[in-house]
N, C-alpha and C positions, 0 to 999 in steps of 0.2 A: 315695381316700377314697369310700365308699358314700354316694350322695346320700340326703339324708333327706326325710321328709315330715311334714305336719302329723299330729297324733294324731287319733284318731276324736273325734267330738264328745261321745261318753258316757265319754271318757277321763278328763275333769277334773271334779271337784266342788269348787266356789268357796267362799271364805271371804273375810273381811276386806273390803278396799276393793272389789275385783272382785265379790264375792258380795254387797254391799250394792247396787251398781249392777245386778247381774242380777236381784236380787229386785225392784229398782224397776221395771225392764223388764217382769217378769212381772205384778207386782201393779198396775201403773199405766200403763205405756206401751202395752203389747200390748192391753189391753182399751180404752183410750182410742182407739187408732188404729183398732180394729176398729169402734167405734161411729162413727168418722169415715168409714170404708169403706162403712158401712151408712146414713150420712146421718142419724144419730141424735145426734151430738154437738152440744150447745147451743153456738152462736157460732162454730163452725168453717164454712169454706167447704164448699159441696156437693161431694162427692166422686163419689157414683154408681157406685163401682167394682163393688160386689157386683151392683147393678142392671144394669149393663152386661153382666155374664155371664150373668144371667138372660135379658136381652133378646136376646142374640146366641144362647142356646139356642133361644128361640122364632123368631128368624130362620130358623135352620137346619131348624126343624119346619114352617116356612111360616105361623107365627101371627102375629098382630099383635103387633108390638114396643113398642106403648104409647108410652112418652116416648123411646124410641129410645137413642141414644148421648150422654152427656155427659162433657166433660172433655177433657183433653189426649190427642193421639194415643197417647201412651205410657202413659195411665192404667192399663192392665192391670198394669203394673210395681209398682204399689203394692200390689195384692194379692199378687202373688209374693213381695216382700220381706217383707210382713207374715207369709206363711206361713213364710217361711225363718226369720224371727226366733222364730217360734212353735216350730219344730222345734228349734232350738238350745236354747230355753228349757225344753222338755219333756225334753230331753236331760239337763239338769243339775237341773231342778226339776219332775218329773212332776206333771201336772195332769190328770185324767181329762176333767172338764168342757171345759177349753181344747181338749184334744184332739178331744174330740167336735164342738166349734165348727169346728175346722180340718178335720175329716172332711167335714162338711156344706158348707164353702166348697169343697173339692176335688170333692165330688159336682157342684156347680153349674159349676165350671169345666171338669170332663170332659164335662159336658152342652153345653158351649159350643164343643167341638170339632168341626170339620167331618169328613165321611167320609174325606177324603183326608189327614187328619192336620193341617190348616191350623188355627191357633189364634190369633185376634186380633179383639178385640170390636169394634174402630173399623171395620176393613174388612168383617167379617161384617154388621155392622148397617147401615153407610152405603154402602160402596163396594166390594162383592164382586168387581166387574169391574176394579178397580185393584190388586188384590193383587200384589206384588212389583214394582210399576213406579215406586215413588218410595223407593229404598234411602236417599236423601240425607236425606230429612225424615221417611219414614214410620214409623221405629222398630219395625218388625215383628219384625227380628231382635233388636233390644234387648229387647223384651218376652219373645220366646221365651227369650233367655238368662237372664232372671231367673227366668222360671218353671222352667227346667232347674235353676237352682241350688237353687229351693225344693224341686223334686222330689227332688234328692239329698240334701239335708239331711232332708227329712221321712222318706225312706227310712231314711237313716242312724240317725235318732232313734227311729222306731217300728217298723220293718220293714214298713211298709204301704207297698204298691208301686202303688197306683192312680193317683197322680199321675206318678210314674216311668214307668209304661207310656204315660200320656197323652204325655208329653213324648219318649219314644222314638218313638212313632208321628209325633209333629211333627218330630223330628229326621230321619226318613226322608223325610218330605215335602220338608224342605229340601235333603237330599241328593238326591232325585230331580230337584229344580228346578235346582239350581246345578251338581251334578255329573253325573248322568246325562243330562239334558237341555241342559246346558250354557249356561245362562243367564249373562250376564255381572254383574259387580258385586261389592261387598262392603259390609259394613255402614256405614251413614252413622255410626252411633254404635256403637263397639265395645262388646262385653259378651258376645255369643253365643259368641265364640272361647274365652274362658276358662270359660264354662259347658259348651260341649260337652268340653273336656278334663275337667272334672269328671265329665260323664256317662260318658266312656270309663273313667276310674279306677273309676267306681262299677260299671259294668256290663261292661266289656271290649268294648263295641260299637265295631269298627273304623270304621264309617262316621262315628261321632261324632269320633274323632280325625282321620280324613282330611278331613273337612269343616272342622274348626278350622284345620287346616294350610292348606287351599285358600283360606280367607277371609284368612289371615295372609300367606300367600305371594303372592296376586295384588293385595294392597293397594299402590296406588302404582304398579303396573307400568304402568298407563295413568293418568297424573295427572290426564288430561282427562275420566275416565269420569263423573263427576258433571254436569260442563258438559254432555256429550252426552246424558246422561240427561234434563236439565231440557228440552234442545231438543227431545226426542222425545215429550214429553207436553204436554197443554195444561192441566194442573192443578197445584196446589201446596198445601202445608199452610201454610208460613210466607213463602212468597215468596222463598226461597233461590235464588240463581242458579247455585250450584256452582262459581263461579269462584275459589274460595279454597282450593286443596288444603291449605294449612297448617292450616286450621281443623279439618279431620277427618283430619290426619296421612298424607295421600295424595300429598305432592308427589314422593316417590321411594319405591321398595321399601323395606320395613322394615330391612332389613339394611344398607341405606345411609344410614339416618337417624342424625343426630348431635346435634341439638338438640330438646329438648321444646318442642312447638310446639301452638298451637291450643287447643281446649277442653280444660281440664286434666282433667276426668273421663274424657272419651273417651280422652285420652292414656294416662293410667296404667292404665285397664281395658285397652287395646290392649297396653301394655308387661307387665302381668301375664299376659297371654295368650302373648306371646311367650316371657317367661321360664318359663312352665309348659311350653310346647311343646319348649323347649331342654332342659328337665330330662326330659321323656319320651323325646325322640329322639336327646339328645347332640348337637344341633345347635351346634357351637362358634362358627360365625360369627353366630348369631342370639344366642347368649349374650353375645357380645363387643358386639353391638348394644346389647343391655340395658345392659351395663356403662357404656358411653358416654352412654346416656340418662339412667341412674341419676345419673351425675356431672353432667349438664347440669342436671337438677333441684336435687340436695342442694347441689352447690357453687356455683352461680350463681343459681338461680331459686327458692328456698325460703326463706319467712319463718322466723324464728326459733321461731315454735310449730308449725312444721311444716305449715303452710298453704302451698298452691301454688295457681297460677292468679292473678295480681296484678290484672288489669283486668276491670271489668264488661262491656266490649266483647267479647262472645263467650265470657264466662267462662273466660278464656284465660291462657295463658302470654304474655309480651311479649318482651323481650329480657333479656340478662343484666344483673344487678344492678339492674332495675327493680323495687324492692320498697317501694313507698309504704305507710305504716301506714294513714293516714287514709282513703284511697280502696281499701284492699286488698279483693279479692273473696275469696280463700281459701275457696271453698265446702267445706262441711263433707263432701260426698260425695268432693271431690278428695282430702282427706286420708285419708279410708277407703280410697280406690283407691290411694294412697301406700303404705298399710299392705298391701294386698294384693300390690302390686308387690314391697315389701321382703320380704314372706313367701315369695314364689316365688324371690327372689333367694337367700334363705338355702337353699331347697331345692336349689338348684345347688351351692352351696359355704356353709359356715357361717362367715360373716365378721360380727364383731360390729357393724361399722358400719351394716349394713342394719337389725339390731334396734334399734340406738340411734335411727334415724330413726323406726322404727315406733312406738317408746315416746314420742318426742317429739310425733309426730302424735296419738297417742291421748290423752295426759294433756293436751293443750293443746287443739288444734283440735276434735278428735272430740268430748270431753267437753264442751267449750264451746259445741258446737253444740246442747247441750239444757239446758234450764232443770233446776235442781236437783230441782224437783218432777216433772220428766218429763213436763209438759203443755205446754211451749212450745218452739220451735227457732229456731236461727239457720241460715239457708241461707248467710249472709256473715259472716265473721269478722274484722272490722277490728282492728287494732293500737291504734287511737286513735279515742275518741268524744267528740264536742262537742255536746251537745244545742243545738239552734238552726242547727247546720249538718249534722250527720250525720242523714240521713233526710229533709233538707229542701232543702239546696241542690242544684242539679241535678246537680252533679259527685258528690255524695254521698247520693244518694237511695236507693241500694242498701245503704248502711252504717247500719242501724238501731240506735237505742239501746237497744231492749228486743227481746227474742224475740216474733214472732207466735205465734199459736196454731195455725195451720196454713196451708197454701199450696195454690193452685190447682195449681201445679207442686210436688207434695209428695213429691220423690225423697229427701231428706235425713232426715226424721224415721225413717220405716222402715229406711232405711240405717243409722241410728245404732243402732236397736234390734237389727238382726241382727249388726252388729259386736260389741257389748257381750256380747250373749248367746253368741256364738262365740269369745270372747276366749281360751279355753283351748288353742284350735287355733292361734292366733298365739303364745301364751306357750311351747308345748311342741312338740316334733318328735321323730322318731325314724327310724332305720334299724334293720337286723337287729343291729347291734353296740352302738349308743350311743344313749342318752337324752339328749335336749337341752332345756336351760332356756334359752329365747331371752329371755324377758321374766319379770319377777318377779310371781307371781300365788299368792297365798295360797289353800290348799286341799290336796285330795287328788288325786293324778294316779297312773294305772295305765297303763303302757306295754305294748305288745305283746310288747315283749322279756321281760316278766316283771318289769322293775324296777317298784317300787311305792314312794311316798314321800309324805310330808306336808311342805308349805311353810308356815311359820309367820311371819308378819310384819305389821308395821302400815304397810308401804309404800304410797304414796310419801312418807308423813310420818315414818315411822321407817326406819332404815337398817341394821337387823339383819335377817337373813334366816336362818332356821333350817330345814335339810332334814333331817327324820327317815326314814331308811331303813328301810322295812318289809321290802322284798326287794331285795337287791342286784343290781349289774351295772355297766356301763360308763356313766358319767355325764359330760355336758359342761355347764358352768356359763358363761353369759356373764359377762363382767367388764365392766360399763357404761363406756362411754368417758368420760363426764362425771365419773367418780370418780377423783380423784388419790390417794386413800388407800384403797387396798382390801386387806383381809386375809381369809384363809380358814383356818379351824381345822377338824380331823377329831378328833372324840372329845376335844377340849380341847388338842390339840397343833397349833401352828401348820403350815401347808402352805406349802412354798415355791412361789410361784406361778411357772408356766412357761406362759404363755398362747400358744396357738395361733391366731392370726388373731382374737384377742379372747376365746377360750374356753379355760377350765381344764379338762382331761380328767383324769379319774381312776377308779379302780375302787373301787366301795364295797361293803360288805357288810351283810348283815342286822343291823339295830340300830345301825349307825353314825349319827352325829350331825355334820351338817356346819353350820358358821356362817359365813355370808358378812357381812363388815361393810363398809360403804360410807361414803363421805365425806359427812359430815351438814353441812358448811359452804355458806356461801352463795357463789356465784360471780357476778362481775361480768363482763358480756359486752360486748364492742366489736364493732361491725360493720366490715366491710371499707370503707375510705375510698373504695371504687368504688361504694358505695351512697349516692348523693347526698343522700337525705333524712336519712341518719343519721349524718352528720358531727358529732363532738362530744357524740353521745349514748350512753347506756349502758342496759342493762337488767340485771335480776336474776334469778337462778335458783336453785333448791336441789333437788337431785336431778333427776328428769326434768321438774320443773314451771318454767314460765315465771311470772314475777310480773308483776302490773300495779299501777297506782296509781289508785284510784276517788275522786271528789270526796267520797263520803259519809263516807270515813276521814280526809278531809284538808281539812276546812273548806269543803267544795264546790268547792274550785278546785286542780286539779293544773297548769294550764298556767304558774303562777307559781313552781312548785317546781324546784329544781335539786339533785341529789344530789352531796355533797362528794365529790371524789376522796380516795380512800383513808379516807373516813369509816367509822364503824362501823356494821355492818348486823347487827341481833341478831334471830334467829328467837324467836317466841313458844313457849311451851308449846302442846301441842295445844289448840285451843278448839272443844271438841265442840258447843257450842250456836251456833257462828258459821258459817252458810253449809254447813251438814250436816257440820260438822267439819273445820277447816282449821289450818294453821300460817300465821301471820302475820309479815311481817318489818317491823321498825322501822329506817329509815335516818337517819343524820344528813344533814341538808339545810340548804338557805337558801330563803326565800321572796322574791321580788322585788316591791316596790310601786312602781307608776310614778304619774305626776300625772294619768292618765285621758285624755290626749290621744292622738290616732290616732298621732302621730309627735311626737318631743319630742327636744331637744338635752341634756336633762338625764337622766343615768344614773338608773336605778331604785335605790331603796333597798334594802338587802338585811339580812335578819334571819335568824339562825340558827333552826332549828326542827327537828322531826323528821317524817319521812313514813313512812305506813303503807302497805303492799303486800299484796295478796291474790293467790291463784293466779289465773292468767288463765282457767282454765276456769269460775271461780266469778263472774265479772263479770256484771253486768246481772241480778242477782237481788235487787236492793233498789231497784227503780225507775230512772228515768232520771238518769243523773249522768255526769260527765266521767270519761274512762278513758284511760290512757297505759300503753304497755308500755316504750317508749324515752324515757328521761328526759334532759334536759340535765345536763351534768356541769359542776361548777365547783371550782375549788381552794379 
């Protein structure tokens, strides 16, 4: 089977649920985030990102840099991710004014590039003599990677190559330092590896591919590298000692790694690059390592919501089955990275399990990371929230009951914007022979093979998906793993399903109409008994959506509720005026009432009631209140 790739960003024109979100990104999120980058957003923490680039240009020319550098060492990446989101948005929703704003920012960024190709405002303004001496903490390669991704996306969307040329010069500078001059080391925060492969795909520049392969192949060969680096310098950004190789996935070479460990975002960015390199080079050993790591995450270390990284300590994976809901970290960026990883695994072999996980991550944690108005964001995505404890107790301070407006470390908001704006690339793929429907996304899609079609659906709340074929060809449609009653018809006639690794392959002609009908029932989910916090608990889902119970719908208190085993759970009609449009679930339950003592020998009284659940992604949009995904179950 020929390997397939994501479609170009210009191939998909959105509609429906995804279209609504892409319009929100364009109309609200992108302008708001740019005002933050320019320090013009009322009430938001100072960003200084644009001014950092302006000041770096001044530093290169020997001018007074004024207020110098402000922010995190990786502050440049906020501008890069914003530009990438803009590129994807321009591809689906053209906007000359927005494009002009992006062009202006690209001019400022280009002006901040040193003559040798180096680009990083922190070091250019503050510490030019310390370039490339702190790979552990310095995030130089991380920032370069995000700007390379932005350059590829902007060229793909607009055919303007100014930023692409800037980043090709930057890649040559990095190649000179690490390959030609033989400088040791590898990125403390993986990101540039996957970006360099994008650059290679976009330009054919062999140095980009060779550099990506180098950083992947040397990682972990010397697991003590960072410890040695720390000993060789007299300065630090955060005081890291480099003695925890698991944190940056460097305890052993990548082909020998078997467990997802360390910082969750770093891990999935690395694994994405590994899978991408395996796709380009045909490296089966590398691909097999990716499969093992994928299973480590999705079979033993992933939340029901597609969240990953269960501890605030290092924003990291811990051990198998350690998935507490109330102290979950589950960083938004980590689920975005999991989608990246899944997409690259699909590239190697279309297996529906990868797309199932991508969909789970998107509709729950990724969307949950942004408020419905597009102006507030979660960095952390718990599965339980209790005002008075969440955000206040020392063990729960990271799990906030409402979304903040912005962060000093603002990686998640622009990451959400670029992921939603590029959703078509995750939903659809292709090779020379076949067009793939990995995810369900309403709108028009034109494949390079010539196949063209329109997808009509109210998904994820409606479970009928109609594909109207304008120009025929070979098509592969994913059959979601969560659907236990799936049917497919062609021009009104039932199709006998013969799935291959979760995809239905078929030839379609001009004018054909395919109708995919999925299970619209509610499913009750039970966790493995190996997950200690979830014994005796259940969760509810419908389609790709995980549901949760909020106090605002349940008398202010969800802690006293227990769902009845085998009790009826009824979906509502679509409620267009609630939470930007949702379907709620009403479940038969009991409410327990105790005598108010901290401990008692008297069993609580029980009274039958109903409990109302909403989609998890929509929680925390109506003020502070209790929230739970996993509920007690009673007979």
